[in-house]
Each structure stands twice: as C-alpha cells, then as structure tokens.
C-alpha positions as CSV (number, residue, x, y, z in Angstrom):
1,M,-59.3,109.9,-45.9
2,N,-58.4,106.7,-47.7
3,H,-61.5,104.7,-48.9
4,E,-60.0,101.4,-47.6
5,I,-59.7,102.9,-44.1
6,V,-63.3,104.0,-44.2
7,L,-64.3,100.5,-45.3
8,F,-62.4,99.0,-42.4
9,I,-64.0,101.4,-39.9
10,I,-67.4,100.3,-41.2
11,K,-66.5,96.7,-41.0
12,L,-65.2,97.2,-37.4
13,I,-68.4,98.9,-36.3
14,L,-70.7,96.3,-37.8
15,G,-68.4,93.4,-36.7
16,G,-68.4,94.8,-33.2
17,I,-72.1,95.0,-33.1
18,A,-72.4,91.4,-34.4
19,A,-69.8,90.2,-31.8
20,F,-71.7,92.0,-29.0
21,L,-75.0,90.5,-30.0
22,A,-73.5,87.0,-30.4
23,I,-72.1,87.2,-26.9
24,F,-75.4,88.4,-25.6
25,V,-77.3,85.5,-27.3
26,M,-74.8,83.0,-26.0
27,S,-75.2,84.2,-22.5
28,K,-78.9,83.4,-22.8
29,T,-78.6,80.0,-24.4
30,R,-75.5,78.3,-23.1
31,D,-75.6,75.8,-26.0
32,A,-72.4,74.2,-27.4
33,S,-73.3,75.1,-31.0
34,W,-74.0,78.7,-30.0
35,T,-70.6,78.8,-28.2
36,F,-68.8,77.7,-31.4
37,L,-70.8,80.1,-33.5
38,V,-69.9,83.0,-31.1
39,A,-66.3,81.9,-31.2
40,G,-66.4,82.0,-35.0
41,F,-67.7,85.6,-34.9
42,L,-65.1,86.6,-32.4
43,F,-62.2,85.1,-34.3
44,S,-63.6,86.7,-37.5
45,Y,-63.7,90.1,-35.7
46,A,-60.1,89.5,-34.4
47,S,-58.9,88.7,-37.9
48,L,-60.5,92.0,-39.1
49,V,-58.6,93.9,-36.4
50,I,-55.3,92.1,-37.3
51,E,-55.9,92.9,-41.0
52,L,-56.5,96.6,-40.1
53,M,-53.4,96.7,-38.0
54,A,-51.4,95.2,-40.9
55,E,-52.9,97.8,-43.3
56,L,-51.9,100.6,-41.0
57,G,-48.3,99.2,-40.7
58,I,-48.6,98.4,-37.0
59,F,-48.5,94.6,-37.5
60,D,-46.4,92.5,-39.9
61,L,-48.4,89.5,-41.3
62,Q,-45.3,88.0,-42.7
63,A,-43.5,87.8,-39.3
64,I,-44.2,84.1,-38.7
65,L,-43.7,81.7,-41.6
66,V,-44.5,78.0,-41.6
67,G,-43.3,76.2,-44.6
68,G,-42.8,79.5,-46.4
69,F,-46.4,80.5,-45.8
70,P,-47.5,83.3,-43.4
71,L,-49.1,81.7,-40.4
72,I,-51.3,84.6,-39.2
73,P,-53.3,85.0,-42.4
74,L,-53.8,81.3,-42.5
75,L,-55.1,81.2,-39.0
76,C,-57.3,84.2,-39.6
77,A,-58.9,82.4,-42.6
78,V,-59.2,78.9,-41.1
79,I,-60.2,79.3,-37.5
80,P,-63.5,81.2,-38.0
81,S,-64.6,78.8,-40.7
82,A,-63.6,75.8,-38.5
83,M,-65.7,77.2,-35.6
84,F,-68.7,77.8,-37.9
85,I,-68.4,74.2,-39.3
86,T,-68.2,72.8,-35.8
87,A,-71.2,74.7,-34.7
88,F,-73.3,73.5,-37.6
89,I,-72.1,69.9,-37.2
90,I,-73.1,70.0,-33.5
91,R,-76.4,71.5,-34.4
92,L,-77.1,68.8,-37.0
93,C,-76.1,66.0,-34.7
94,K,-78.1,67.3,-31.8
95,K,-81.6,65.7,-31.4
96,S,-84.5,68.2,-31.4
C-alpha cells in the first residue's frame, strides 16, 4: 500500500475523532467562539477529505479557476483559518 494513502487514512481517523469531540463539546457549551472553532475543525476535515479524493483521482482540484488560481484549494486553506481566527477574536473580545 502506498505510504501517502496510509498517512491519509491516519489523518482521516484522527481528524474524524477531533471533529466528533468538537461537535460533542459544542453541544455542551453553545458559545459563539466554540461554534466557530468547531466549524474550523469541520472545514479542516472536509478539506482533508477533498485532498484525499483528489489524490485518488476522484476529484479534480483544478476544475474551478478564479483568476487562473484553483478555487477549491484556496477555500480549503482559507476557510478553516478564518474560522479559527474568528473564534479567537470572539473569545478575546468576550468579557470573562
């Protein structure tokens, strides 16, 4: 078996556990910062799945171009980070 595929499987398992735990914690807190943090984890996991599908040849990352740049890899990189940044800003602005 290809080493890259094994690495993806490990990432998928650990990412799935992290996403499940994040959803579980969010259901207990119902806080805006936790919601954005969970969304960041879920988008990160989704980008991992998309990356695996592209590696297996199921999905073409170059299908949608915006200004000559592939849109899907850009969104996979930007959205999780934007969610994490938003979560931390909300947490910093929130009074204790």
